[in-house]
PDB file of N, CA, C and O in Angstrom:
ATOM      1  N   UNK A   1     -73.516 -35.042 -40.068  1.00  0.00           N
ATOM      2  CA  UNK A   1     -73.051 -33.900 -39.760  1.00  0.00           C
ATOM      3  C   UNK A   1     -72.131 -33.639 -38.911  1.00  0.00           C
ATOM      4  O   UNK A   1     -72.553 -33.853 -37.774  1.00  0.00           O
ATOM      5  N   UNK A   2     -71.273 -33.345 -38.922  1.00  0.00           N
ATOM      6  CA  UNK A   2     -70.342 -31.574 -37.368  1.00  0.00           C
ATOM      7  C   UNK A   2     -70.649 -30.862 -37.514  1.00  0.00           C
ATOM      8  O   UNK A   2     -70.805 -30.223 -38.554  1.00  0.00           O
ATOM      9  N   UNK A   3     -70.861 -30.682 -36.538  1.00  0.00           N
ATOM     10  CA  UNK A   3     -70.719 -29.015 -35.549  1.00  0.00           C
ATOM     11  C   UNK A   3     -70.188 -29.065 -34.681  1.00  0.00           C
ATOM     12  O   UNK A   3     -70.022 -30.026 -33.930  1.00  0.00           O
ATOM     13  N   UNK A   4     -69.642 -27.543 -34.585  1.00  0.00           N
ATOM     14  CA  UNK A   4     -68.897 -27.086 -33.543  1.00  0.00           C
ATOM     15  C   UNK A   4     -69.827 -26.277 -32.225  1.00  0.00           C
ATOM     16  O   UNK A   4     -70.516 -25.282 -32.446  1.00  0.00           O
ATOM     17  N   UNK A   5     -69.678 -26.963 -30.753  1.00  0.00           N
ATOM     18  CA  UNK A   5     -70.197 -25.564 -29.916  1.00  0.00           C
ATOM     19  C   UNK A   5     -70.505 -24.412 -29.786  1.00  0.00           C
ATOM     20  O   UNK A   5     -69.836 -23.936 -28.869  1.00  0.00           O
ATOM     21  N   UNK A   6     -71.251 -23.603 -30.270  1.00  0.00           N
ATOM     22  CA  UNK A   6     -70.699 -22.036 -29.471  1.00  0.00           C
ATOM     23  C   UNK A   6     -70.651 -21.698 -28.689  1.00  0.00           C
ATOM     24  O   UNK A   6     -70.100 -20.598 -28.729  1.00  0.00           O
ATOM     25  N   UNK A   7     -71.059 -22.111 -27.348  1.00  0.00           N
ATOM     26  CA  UNK A   7     -71.821 -21.805 -26.376  1.00  0.00           C
ATOM     27  C   UNK A   7     -72.073 -20.871 -26.741  1.00  0.00           C
ATOM     28  O   UNK A   7     -71.265 -19.942 -26.725  1.00  0.00           O
ATOM     29  N   UNK A   8     -73.771 -20.717 -27.394  1.00  0.00           N
ATOM     30  CA  UNK A   8     -74.803 -19.902 -26.595  1.00  0.00           C
ATOM     31  C   UNK A   8     -74.013 -17.945 -27.143  1.00  0.00           C
ATOM     32  O   UNK A   8     -72.871 -17.672 -27.516  1.00  0.00           O
ATOM     33  N   UNK A   9     -75.044 -17.156 -26.977  1.00  0.00           N
ATOM     34  CA  UNK A   9     -75.016 -15.785 -27.197  1.00  0.00           C
ATOM     35  C   UNK A   9     -74.239 -15.368 -25.747  1.00  0.00           C
ATOM     36  O   UNK A   9     -73.707 -14.268 -25.593  1.00  0.00           O
ATOM     37  N   UNK A  10     -74.264 -16.515 -24.624  1.00  0.00           N
ATOM     38  CA  UNK A  10     -72.958 -15.533 -23.622  1.00  0.00           C
ATOM     39  C   UNK A  10     -71.785 -16.445 -23.854  1.00  0.00           C
ATOM     40  O   UNK A  10     -70.765 -16.217 -23.203  1.00  0.00           O
ATOM     41  N   UNK A  11     -71.807 -17.849 -25.039  1.00  0.00           N
ATOM     42  CA  UNK A  11     -70.421 -18.237 -25.327  1.00  0.00           C
ATOM     43  C   UNK A  11     -69.813 -19.031 -24.126  1.00  0.00           C
ATOM     44  O   UNK A  11     -68.595 -19.123 -23.971  1.00  0.00           O
ATOM     45  N   UNK A  12     -70.689 -19.577 -23.318  1.00  0.00           N
ATOM     46  CA  UNK A  12     -69.865 -20.122 -22.015  1.00  0.00           C
ATOM     47  C   UNK A  12     -70.940 -21.640 -21.610  1.00  0.00           C
ATOM     48  O   UNK A  12     -70.671 -22.435 -20.709  1.00  0.00           O
ATOM     49  N   UNK A  13     -71.767 -21.703 -22.242  1.00  0.00           N
ATOM     50  CA  UNK A  13     -72.766 -23.025 -22.662  1.00  0.00           C
ATOM     51  C   UNK A  13     -72.401 -24.078 -23.396  1.00  0.00           C
ATOM     52  O   UNK A  13     -72.192 -24.039 -24.608  1.00  0.00           O
ATOM     53  N   UNK A  14     -72.315 -25.038 -22.694  1.00  0.00           N
ATOM     54  CA  UNK A  14     -72.305 -26.279 -23.762  1.00  0.00           C
ATOM     55  C   UNK A  14     -73.558 -27.135 -23.792  1.00  0.00           C
ATOM     56  O   UNK A  14     -74.580 -26.682 -23.275  1.00  0.00           O
ATOM     57  N   UNK A  15     -73.561 -28.377 -24.374  1.00  0.00           N
ATOM     58  CA  UNK A  15     -74.446 -29.300 -24.561  1.00  0.00           C
ATOM     59  C   UNK A  15     -74.417 -30.463 -24.161  1.00  0.00           C
ATOM     60  O   UNK A  15     -73.303 -30.969 -24.021  1.00  0.00           O
ATOM     61  N   UNK A  16     -75.323 -31.065 -23.927  1.00  0.00           N
ATOM     62  CA  UNK A  16     -75.494 -32.947 -23.532  1.00  0.00           C
ATOM     63  C   UNK A  16     -75.954 -33.718 -24.857  1.00  0.00           C
ATOM     64  O   UNK A  16     -76.997 -33.234 -25.296  1.00  0.00           O
ATOM     65  N   UNK A  17     -75.416 -34.880 -25.679  1.00  0.00           N
ATOM     66  CA  UNK A  17     -75.973 -35.341 -26.391  1.00  0.00           C
ATOM     67  C   UNK A  17     -75.313 -36.936 -26.852  1.00  0.00           C
ATOM     68  O   UNK A  17     -74.467 -37.247 -27.691  1.00  0.00           O
ATOM     69  N   UNK A  18     -75.768 -37.390 -26.310  1.00  0.00           N
ATOM     70  CA  UNK A  18     -75.440 -39.223 -26.538  1.00  0.00           C
ATOM     71  C   UNK A  18     -75.001 -39.347 -25.397  1.00  0.00           C
ATOM     72  O   UNK A  18     -74.060 -40.138 -25.334  1.00  0.00           O
ATOM     73  N   UNK A  19     -75.376 -38.763 -24.210  1.00  0.00           N
ATOM     74  CA  UNK A  19     -74.673 -39.396 -22.707  1.00  0.00           C
ATOM     75  C   UNK A  19     -72.992 -38.591 -22.447  1.00  0.00           C
ATOM     76  O   UNK A  19     -72.239 -39.046 -21.586  1.00  0.00           O
ATOM     77  N   UNK A  20     -72.537 -37.227 -23.423  1.00  0.00           N
ATOM     78  CA  UNK A  20     -72.023 -36.336 -23.319  1.00  0.00           C
ATOM     79  C   UNK A  20     -71.797 -35.522 -23.258  1.00  0.00           C
ATOM     80  O   UNK A  20     -72.411 -34.753 -23.997  1.00  0.00           O
ATOM     81  N   UNK A  21     -71.058 -35.116 -22.625  1.00  0.00           N
ATOM     82  CA  UNK A  21     -71.263 -32.977 -22.602  1.00  0.00           C
ATOM     83  C   UNK A  21     -70.067 -32.610 -23.218  1.00  0.00           C
ATOM     84  O   UNK A  21     -69.051 -33.217 -22.879  1.00  0.00           O
ATOM     85  N   UNK A  22     -69.980 -31.523 -24.257  1.00  0.00           N
ATOM     86  CA  UNK A  22     -69.730 -30.969 -25.320  1.00  0.00           C
ATOM     87  C   UNK A  22     -69.803 -28.961 -24.868  1.00  0.00           C
ATOM     88  O   UNK A  22     -70.652 -28.079 -24.999  1.00  0.00           O
ATOM     89  N   UNK A  23     -68.546 -29.031 -24.377  1.00  0.00           N
ATOM     90  CA  UNK A  23     -68.286 -27.863 -24.303  1.00  0.00           C
ATOM     91  C   UNK A  23     -67.836 -26.375 -25.440  1.00  0.00           C
ATOM     92  O   UNK A  23     -67.416 -26.811 -26.511  1.00  0.00           O
ATOM     93  N   UNK A  24     -67.848 -24.851 -25.396  1.00  0.00           N
ATOM     94  CA  UNK A  24     -68.066 -24.482 -26.323  1.00  0.00           C
ATOM     95  C   UNK A  24     -66.429 -24.622 -27.468  1.00  0.00           C
ATOM     96  O   UNK A  24     -65.299 -24.706 -26.988  1.00  0.00           O
ATOM     97  N   UNK A  25     -66.682 -24.615 -28.717  1.00  0.00           N
ATOM     98  CA  UNK A  25     -65.031 -25.173 -29.096  1.00  0.00           C
ATOM     99  C   UNK A  25     -65.053 -26.809 -29.503  1.00  0.00           C
ATOM    100  O   UNK A  25     -64.152 -27.361 -30.135  1.00  0.00           O
ATOM    101  N   UNK A  26     -66.094 -27.369 -29.079  1.00  0.00           N
ATOM    102  CA  UNK A  26     -65.401 -28.558 -28.848  1.00  0.00           C
ATOM    103  C   UNK A  26     -66.527 -29.272 -30.407  1.00  0.00           C
ATOM    104  O   UNK A  26     -67.376 -28.467 -30.787  1.00  0.00           O
ATOM    105  N   UNK A  27     -66.489 -30.503 -31.099  1.00  0.00           N
ATOM    106  CA  UNK A  27     -67.263 -30.833 -32.369  1.00  0.00           C
ATOM    107  C   UNK A  27     -68.039 -31.682 -31.856  1.00  0.00           C
ATOM    108  O   UNK A  27     -67.892 -32.133 -30.721  1.00  0.00           O
ATOM    109  N   UNK A  28     -69.247 -32.088 -32.897  1.00  0.00           N
ATOM    110  CA  UNK A  28     -69.787 -32.673 -32.090  1.00  0.00           C
ATOM    111  C   UNK A  28     -70.564 -34.002 -33.783  1.00  0.00           C
ATOM    112  O   UNK A  28     -70.497 -33.555 -34.928  1.00  0.00           O
ATOM    113  N   UNK A  29     -70.875 -34.743 -33.652  1.00  0.00           N
ATOM    114  CA  UNK A  29     -71.316 -35.454 -35.385  1.00  0.00           C
ATOM    115  C   UNK A  29     -73.147 -36.154 -34.883  1.00  0.00           C
ATOM    116  O   UNK A  29     -73.320 -37.285 -34.428  1.00  0.00           O
ATOM    117  N   UNK A  30     -73.834 -35.527 -35.034  1.00  0.00           N
ATOM    118  CA  UNK A  30     -75.670 -35.167 -35.168  1.00  0.00           C
ATOM    119  C   UNK A  30     -76.029 -35.458 -36.516  1.00  0.00           C
ATOM    120  O   UNK A  30     -75.116 -35.390 -37.339  1.00  0.00           O
ATOM    121  N   UNK A  31     -77.225 -35.783 -36.933  1.00  0.00           N
ATOM    122  CA  UNK A  31     -78.305 -35.374 -37.929  1.00  0.00           C
ATOM    123  C   UNK A  31     -78.937 -33.902 -37.824  1.00  0.00           C
ATOM    124  O   UNK A  31     -79.525 -33.308 -36.920  1.00  0.00           O
ATOM    125  N   UNK A  32     -78.639 -33.635 -38.872  1.00  0.00           N
ATOM    126  CA  UNK A  32     -79.399 -32.058 -39.134  1.00  0.00           C
ATOM    127  C   UNK A  32     -81.040 -32.259 -38.241  1.00  0.00           C
ATOM    128  O   UNK A  32     -81.284 -31.679 -37.183  1.00  0.00           O
ATOM    129  N   UNK A  33     -81.929 -33.114 -38.891  1.00  0.00           N
ATOM    130  CA  UNK A  33     -82.484 -32.913 -37.810  1.00  0.00           C
ATOM    131  C   UNK A  33     -82.438 -33.044 -36.536  1.00  0.00           C
ATOM    132  O   UNK A  33     -83.170 -32.241 -35.958  1.00  0.00           O
ATOM    133  N   UNK A  34     -81.504 -34.180 -35.453  1.00  0.00           N
ATOM    134  CA  UNK A  34     -81.474 -33.515 -34.233  1.00  0.00           C
ATOM    135  C   UNK A  34     -80.709 -31.996 -33.780  1.00  0.00           C
ATOM    136  O   UNK A  34     -81.055 -31.362 -32.783  1.00  0.00           O
ATOM    137  N   UNK A  35     -80.112 -31.762 -34.294  1.00  0.00           N
ATOM    138  CA  UNK A  35     -78.943 -30.691 -34.886  1.00  0.00           C
ATOM    139  C   UNK A  35     -79.668 -29.551 -34.917  1.00  0.00           C
ATOM    140  O   UNK A  35     -79.249 -28.580 -34.286  1.00  0.00           O
ATOM    141  N   UNK A  36     -81.204 -29.445 -35.851  1.00  0.00           N
ATOM    142  CA  UNK A  36     -81.590 -27.680 -35.938  1.00  0.00           C
ATOM    143  C   UNK A  36     -82.237 -27.250 -35.479  1.00  0.00           C
ATOM    144  O   UNK A  36     -82.619 -26.197 -35.989  1.00  0.00           O
ATOM    145  N   UNK A  37     -82.882 -27.680 -34.181  1.00  0.00           N
ATOM    146  CA  UNK A  37     -82.643 -26.420 -33.128  1.00  0.00           C
ATOM    147  C   UNK A  37     -82.018 -25.821 -32.111  1.00  0.00           C
ATOM    148  O   UNK A  37     -82.386 -24.716 -31.711  1.00  0.00           O
ATOM    149  N   UNK A  38     -80.507 -26.798 -31.316  1.00  0.00           N
ATOM    150  CA  UNK A  38     -79.572 -26.160 -31.537  1.00  0.00           C
ATOM    151  C   UNK A  38     -79.166 -25.571 -32.505  1.00  0.00           C
ATOM    152  O   UNK A  38     -79.396 -24.461 -32.025  1.00  0.00           O
ATOM    153  N   UNK A  39     -78.796 -25.367 -33.373  1.00  0.00           N
ATOM    154  CA  UNK A  39     -78.838 -24.774 -34.131  1.00  0.00           C
ATOM    155  C   UNK A  39     -79.284 -22.928 -34.185  1.00  0.00           C
ATOM    156  O   UNK A  39     -78.564 -21.934 -34.090  1.00  0.00           O
ATOM    157  N   UNK A  40     -80.835 -23.083 -34.385  1.00  0.00           N
ATOM    158  CA  UNK A  40     -81.393 -21.863 -34.106  1.00  0.00           C
ATOM    159  C   UNK A  40     -81.837 -21.713 -32.807  1.00  0.00           C
ATOM    160  O   UNK A  40     -82.906 -21.375 -32.298  1.00  0.00           O
ATOM    161  N   UNK A  41     -80.420 -22.150 -32.270  1.00  0.00           N
ATOM    162  CA  UNK A  41     -80.861 -21.168 -30.534  1.00  0.00           C
ATOM    163  C   UNK A  41     -79.163 -20.979 -30.873  1.00  0.00           C
ATOM    164  O   UNK A  41     -78.413 -20.185 -30.305  1.00  0.00           O
ATOM    165  N   UNK A  42     -78.940 -21.569 -31.538  1.00  0.00           N
ATOM    166  CA  UNK A  42     -77.395 -20.752 -31.360  1.00  0.00           C
ATOM    167  C   UNK A  42     -75.918 -21.450 -31.063  1.00  0.00           C
ATOM    168  O   UNK A  42     -74.803 -21.233 -31.539  1.00  0.00           O
ATOM    169  N   UNK A  43     -76.534 -22.637 -29.797  1.00  0.00           N
ATOM    170  CA  UNK A  43     -75.398 -23.242 -29.552  1.00  0.00           C
ATOM    171  C   UNK A  43     -74.744 -24.330 -30.653  1.00  0.00           C
ATOM    172  O   UNK A  43     -73.617 -24.698 -30.322  1.00  0.00           O
ATOM    173  N   UNK A  44     -75.272 -24.933 -31.951  1.00  0.00           N
ATOM    174  CA  UNK A  44     -74.630 -24.717 -32.431  1.00  0.00           C
ATOM    175  C   UNK A  44     -74.301 -24.128 -34.093  1.00  0.00           C
ATOM    176  O   UNK A  44     -75.050 -23.229 -34.474  1.00  0.00           O
ATOM    177  N   UNK A  45     -73.321 -24.562 -34.975  1.00  0.00           N
ATOM    178  CA  UNK A  45     -72.738 -24.237 -35.794  1.00  0.00           C
ATOM    179  C   UNK A  45     -72.117 -25.445 -36.423  1.00  0.00           C
ATOM    180  O   UNK A  45     -71.555 -26.428 -35.940  1.00  0.00           O
ATOM    181  N   UNK A  46     -72.427 -25.018 -37.824  1.00  0.00           N
ATOM    182  CA  UNK A  46     -72.089 -26.417 -38.569  1.00  0.00           C
ATOM    183  C   UNK A  46     -70.467 -26.397 -38.589  1.00  0.00           C
ATOM    184  O   UNK A  46     -69.982 -25.324 -38.229  1.00  0.00           O
ATOM    185  N   UNK A  47     -69.532 -27.447 -38.965  1.00  0.00           N
ATOM    186  CA  UNK A  47     -68.544 -27.469 -38.843  1.00  0.00           C
ATOM    187  C   UNK A  47     -67.393 -28.221 -39.772  1.00  0.00           C
ATOM    188  O   UNK A  47     -67.154 -29.389 -39.469  1.00  0.00           O
ATOM    189  N   UNK A  48     -66.705 -27.672 -40.820  1.00  0.00           N
ATOM    190  CA  UNK A  48     -66.581 -27.842 -41.629  1.00  0.00           C
ATOM    191  C   UNK A  48     -66.788 -27.379 -43.579  1.00  0.00           C
ATOM    192  O   UNK A  48     -67.926 -27.122 -43.971  1.00  0.00           O
ATOM    193  N   UNK A  49     -65.750 -27.339 -44.458  1.00  0.00           N
ATOM    194  CA  UNK A  49     -66.588 -26.777 -45.243  1.00  0.00           C
ATOM    195  C   UNK A  49     -67.631 -27.001 -46.241  1.00  0.00           C
ATOM    196  O   UNK A  49     -68.105 -26.040 -46.847  1.00  0.00           O
ATOM    197  N   UNK A  50     -68.118 -28.476 -46.509  1.00  0.00           N
ATOM    198  CA  UNK A  50     -68.851 -28.902 -47.165  1.00  0.00           C
ATOM    199  C   UNK A  50     -70.295 -28.562 -46.526  1.00  0.00           C
ATOM    200  O   UNK A  50     -71.195 -28.255 -47.308  1.00  0.00           O
ATOM    201  N   UNK A  51     -70.521 -28.596 -45.326  1.00  0.00           N
ATOM    202  CA  UNK A  51     -72.023 -28.473 -44.595  1.00  0.00           C
ATOM    203  C   UNK A  51     -72.930 -26.810 -44.138  1.00  0.00           C
ATOM    204  O   UNK A  51     -72.781 -26.043 -43.187  1.00  0.00           O
ATOM    205  N   UNK A  52     -73.753 -26.794 -45.197  1.00  0.00           N
ATOM    206  CA  UNK A  52     -74.915 -25.635 -45.406  1.00  0.00           C
ATOM    207  C   UNK A  52     -74.749 -24.832 -44.196  1.00  0.00           C
ATOM    208  O   UNK A  52     -73.791 -24.953 -43.433  1.00  0.00           O
ATOM    209  N   UNK A  53     -75.746 -23.978 -44.038  1.00  0.00           N
ATOM    210  CA  UNK A  53     -75.541 -22.997 -43.641  1.00  0.00           C
ATOM    211  C   UNK A  53     -77.688 -23.560 -42.890  1.00  0.00           C
ATOM    212  O   UNK A  53     -78.541 -24.087 -43.604  1.00  0.00           O
ATOM    213  N   UNK A  54     -77.812 -23.305 -41.893  1.00  0.00           N
ATOM    214  CA  UNK A  54     -79.517 -23.285 -41.859  1.00  0.00           C
ATOM    215  C   UNK A  54     -79.849 -22.242 -42.172  1.00  0.00           C
ATOM    216  O   UNK A  54     -80.719 -22.204 -43.042  1.00  0.00           O
ATOM    217  N   UNK A  55     -79.320 -20.919 -41.620  1.00  0.00           N
ATOM    218  CA  UNK A  55     -80.754 -19.846 -42.524  1.00  0.00           C
ATOM    219  C   UNK A  55     -79.071 -18.815 -42.834  1.00  0.00           C
ATOM    220  O   UNK A  55     -77.991 -18.615 -42.280  1.00  0.00           O
ATOM    221  N   UNK A  56     -79.748 -18.463 -43.958  1.00  0.00           N
ATOM    222  CA  UNK A  56     -78.199 -17.521 -44.205  1.00  0.00           C
ATOM    223  C   UNK A  56     -78.108 -15.914 -43.453  1.00  0.00           C
ATOM    224  O   UNK A  56     -79.074 -15.368 -42.921  1.00  0.00           O
ATOM    225  N   UNK A  57     -77.067 -15.469 -43.528  1.00  0.00           N
ATOM    226  CA  UNK A  57     -77.037 -14.473 -42.656  1.00  0.00           C
ATOM    227  C   UNK A  57     -77.701 -13.477 -43.186  1.00  0.00           C
ATOM    228  O   UNK A  57     -77.758 -13.536 -44.415  1.00  0.00           O
ATOM    229  N   UNK A  58     -78.435 -12.222 -42.503  1.00  0.00           N
ATOM    230  CA  UNK A  58     -79.244 -11.532 -42.303  1.00  0.00           C
ATOM    231  C   UNK A  58     -78.472 -10.732 -43.353  1.00  0.00           C
ATOM    232  O   UNK A  58     -77.322 -11.067 -43.639  1.00  0.00           O
ATOM    233  N   UNK A  59     -79.109  -9.608 -43.979  1.00  0.00           N
ATOM    234  CA  UNK A  59     -78.887  -8.122 -44.487  1.00  0.00           C
ATOM    235  C   UNK A  59     -77.770  -7.354 -43.747  1.00  0.00           C
ATOM    236  O   UNK A  59     -78.237  -6.782 -42.762  1.00  0.00           O
ATOM    237  N   UNK A  60     -76.765  -7.205 -43.867  1.00  0.00           N
ATOM    238  CA  UNK A  60     -76.233  -5.501 -42.932  1.00  0.00           C
ATOM    239  C   UNK A  60     -77.411  -4.279 -43.174  1.00  0.00           C
ATOM    240  O   UNK A  60     -78.310  -3.939 -43.943  1.00  0.00           O
ATOM    241  N   UNK A  61     -76.864  -3.976 -42.201  1.00  0.00           N
ATOM    242  CA  UNK A  61     -78.087  -2.874 -42.087  1.00  0.00           C
ATOM    243  C   UNK A  61     -77.296  -1.461 -42.780  1.00  0.00           C
ATOM    244  O   UNK A  61     -76.107  -1.504 -42.464  1.00  0.00           O
ATOM    245  N   UNK A  62     -77.591  -0.311 -43.573  1.00  0.00           N
ATOM    246  CA  UNK A  62     -76.999   0.430 -44.376  1.00  0.00           C
ATOM    247  C   UNK A  62     -76.616   1.452 -43.573  1.00  0.00           C
ATOM    248  O   UNK A  62     -77.268   2.091 -42.747  1.00  0.00           O
ATOM    249  N   UNK A  63     -75.562   1.528 -43.887  1.00  0.00           N
ATOM    250  CA  UNK A  63     -74.860   2.776 -43.218  1.00  0.00           C
ATOM    251  C   UNK A  63     -75.710   4.617 -43.181  1.00  0.00           C
ATOM    252  O   UNK A  63     -75.970   5.285 -44.181  1.00  0.00           O
ATOM    253  N   UNK A  64     -76.005   5.084 -41.487  1.00  0.00           N
ATOM    254  CA  UNK A  64     -76.919   6.059 -42.039  1.00  0.00           C
ATOM    255  C   UNK A  64     -76.446   7.514 -42.461  1.00  0.00           C
ATOM    256  O   UNK A  64     -75.307   7.906 -42.209  1.00  0.00           O
ATOM    257  N   UNK A  65     -77.258   8.185 -43.027  1.00  0.00           N
ATOM    258  CA  UNK A  65     -77.057   8.924 -43.878  1.00  0.00           C
ATOM    259  C   UNK A  65     -76.399  10.571 -43.308  1.00  0.00           C
ATOM    260  O   UNK A  65     -77.175  11.387 -42.812  1.00  0.00           O
ATOM    261  N   UNK A  66     -75.297  10.797 -43.425  1.00  0.00           N
ATOM    262  CA  UNK A  66     -74.545  11.483 -43.080  1.00  0.00           C
ATOM    263  C   UNK A  66     -74.739  13.472 -42.810  1.00  0.00           C
ATOM    264  O   UNK A  66     -74.989  14.392 -43.590  1.00  0.00           O
ATOM    265  N   UNK A  67     -74.542  13.425 -41.725  1.00  0.00           N
ATOM    266  CA  UNK A  67     -75.553  15.187 -41.738  1.00  0.00           C
ATOM    267  C   UNK A  67     -75.183  15.850 -42.400  1.00  0.00           C
ATOM    268  O   UNK A  67     -74.334  15.539 -43.236  1.00  0.00           O
ATOM    269  N   UNK A  68     -75.604  16.841 -42.296  1.00  0.00           N
ATOM    270  CA  UNK A  68     -75.568  17.992 -43.177  1.00  0.00           C
ATOM    271  C   UNK A  68     -74.888  19.124 -43.044  1.00  0.00           C
ATOM    272  O   UNK A  68     -75.421  19.691 -42.091  1.00  0.00           O
ATOM    273  N   UNK A  69     -74.079  19.740 -43.418  1.00  0.00           N
ATOM    274  CA  UNK A  69     -73.158  19.794 -42.750  1.00  0.00           C
ATOM    275  C   UNK A  69     -73.917  21.680 -42.557  1.00  0.00           C
ATOM    276  O   UNK A  69     -74.434  22.053 -43.610  1.00  0.00           O
ATOM    277  N   UNK A  70     -73.975  22.582 -41.560  1.00  0.00           N
ATOM    278  CA  UNK A  70     -74.153  23.837 -41.485  1.00  0.00           C
ATOM    279  C   UNK A  70     -74.420  24.958 -42.956  1.00  0.00           C
ATOM    280  O   UNK A  70     -73.653  24.871 -43.915  1.00  0.00           O
ATOM    281  N   UNK A  71     -75.157  25.595 -42.953  1.00  0.00           N
ATOM    282  CA  UNK A  71     -75.083  26.720 -44.314  1.00  0.00           C
ATOM    283  C   UNK A  71     -74.198  27.607 -43.911  1.00  0.00           C
ATOM    284  O   UNK A  71     -74.210  27.975 -42.737  1.00  0.00           O
ATOM    285  N   UNK A  72     -73.247  28.118 -44.847  1.00  0.00           N
ATOM    286  CA  UNK A  72     -72.096  29.307 -43.851  1.00  0.00           C
ATOM    287  C   UNK A  72     -72.550  30.875 -43.112  1.00  0.00           C
ATOM    288  O   UNK A  72     -71.799  31.690 -42.576  1.00  0.00           O
ATOM    289  N   UNK A  73     -74.405  30.962 -43.353  1.00  0.00           N
ATOM    290  CA  UNK A  73     -74.803  32.094 -42.045  1.00  0.00           C
ATOM    291  C   UNK A  73     -74.993  31.015 -41.084  1.00  0.00           C
ATOM    292  O   UNK A  73     -75.560  31.700 -40.232  1.00  0.00           O
ATOM    293  N   UNK A  74     -74.958  30.023 -40.645  1.00  0.00           N
ATOM    294  CA  UNK A  74     -75.296  29.783 -39.429  1.00  0.00           C
ATOM    295  C   UNK A  74     -73.366  29.447 -38.698  1.00  0.00           C
ATOM    296  O   UNK A  74     -72.836  28.741 -37.840  1.00  0.00           O
ATOM    297  N   UNK A  75     -73.026  30.309 -39.554  1.00  0.00           N
ATOM    298  CA  UNK A  75     -71.347  30.021 -38.284  1.00  0.00           C
ATOM    299  C   UNK A  75     -71.351  31.222 -37.873  1.00  0.00           C
ATOM    300  O   UNK A  75     -71.579  32.182 -38.608  1.00  0.00           O
ATOM    301  N   UNK A  76     -70.969  31.331 -36.037  1.00  0.00           N
ATOM    302  CA  UNK A  76     -71.021  32.366 -35.872  1.00  0.00           C
ATOM    303  C   UNK A  76     -69.413  33.447 -36.078  1.00  0.00           C
ATOM    304  O   UNK A  76     -68.395  32.792 -35.852  1.00  0.00           O
ATOM    305  N   UNK A  77     -69.261  34.356 -36.313  1.00  0.00           N
ATOM    306  CA  UNK A  77     -68.445  34.983 -37.400  1.00  0.00           C
ATOM    307  C   UNK A  77     -67.828  35.429 -36.256  1.00  0.00           C
ATOM    308  O   UNK A  77     -66.701  34.934 -36.240  1.00  0.00           O
ATOM    309  N   UNK A  78     -68.043  36.231 -35.138  1.00  0.00           N
ATOM    310  CA  UNK A  78     -67.412  37.160 -34.503  1.00  0.00           C
ATOM    311  C   UNK A  78     -66.693  38.658 -34.882  1.00  0.00           C
ATOM    312  O   UNK A  78     -65.615  39.229 -34.714  1.00  0.00           O
ATOM    313  N   UNK A  79     -68.017  38.905 -35.503  1.00  0.00           N
ATOM    314  CA  UNK A  79     -67.238  40.123 -36.121  1.00  0.00           C
ATOM    315  C   UNK A  79     -67.717  41.287 -35.368  1.00  0.00           C
ATOM    316  O   UNK A  79     -67.537  42.306 -36.033  1.00  0.00           O
ATOM    317  N   UNK A  80     -68.360  41.561 -34.022  1.00  0.00           N
ATOM    318  CA  UNK A  80     -69.415  41.916 -33.518  1.00  0.00           C
ATOM    319  C   UNK A  80     -70.533  42.234 -33.914  1.00  0.00           C
ATOM    320  O   UNK A  80     -71.275  42.558 -32.987  1.00  0.00           O
ATOM    321  N   UNK A  81     -70.980  42.283 -34.907  1.00  0.00           N
ATOM    322  CA  UNK A  81     -72.590  42.656 -35.527  1.00  0.00           C
ATOM    323  C   UNK A  81     -73.682  41.596 -35.341  1.00  0.00           C
ATOM    324  O   UNK A  81     -74.010  40.620 -36.016  1.00  0.00           O
ATOM    325  N   UNK A  82     -74.140  42.133 -34.174  1.00  0.00           N
ATOM    326  CA  UNK A  82     -75.826  41.846 -33.351  1.00  0.00           C
ATOM    327  C   UNK A  82     -76.836  41.734 -34.497  1.00  0.00           C
ATOM    328  O   UNK A  82     -76.830  42.872 -34.966  1.00  0.00           O
ATOM    329  N   UNK A  83     -77.252  41.382 -34.841  1.00  0.00           N
ATOM    330  CA  UNK A  83     -78.366  41.240 -35.443  1.00  0.00           C
ATOM    331  C   UNK A  83     -79.443  41.375 -35.064  1.00  0.00           C
ATOM    332  O   UNK A  83     -80.393  41.184 -35.823  1.00  0.00           O
TER     333      UNK A  83
END
């Protein structure tokens, strides 16, 4: 299977495999079992259309609920009425 070197979380980490050095953006061919731990660490990602992901993307978090608008009596009306 073909994998692309991602560079890890920092984006600047390469890997060494089969006596060669691979930098972010390089494509390497490894078997799934040998590459799985590098995929799990975020250093490799599947390259190509027919390669499945090892883990599905997490569900996006829902947007927070909007703040309730203040009630009309909470506004300062500047009428000079001090209650």
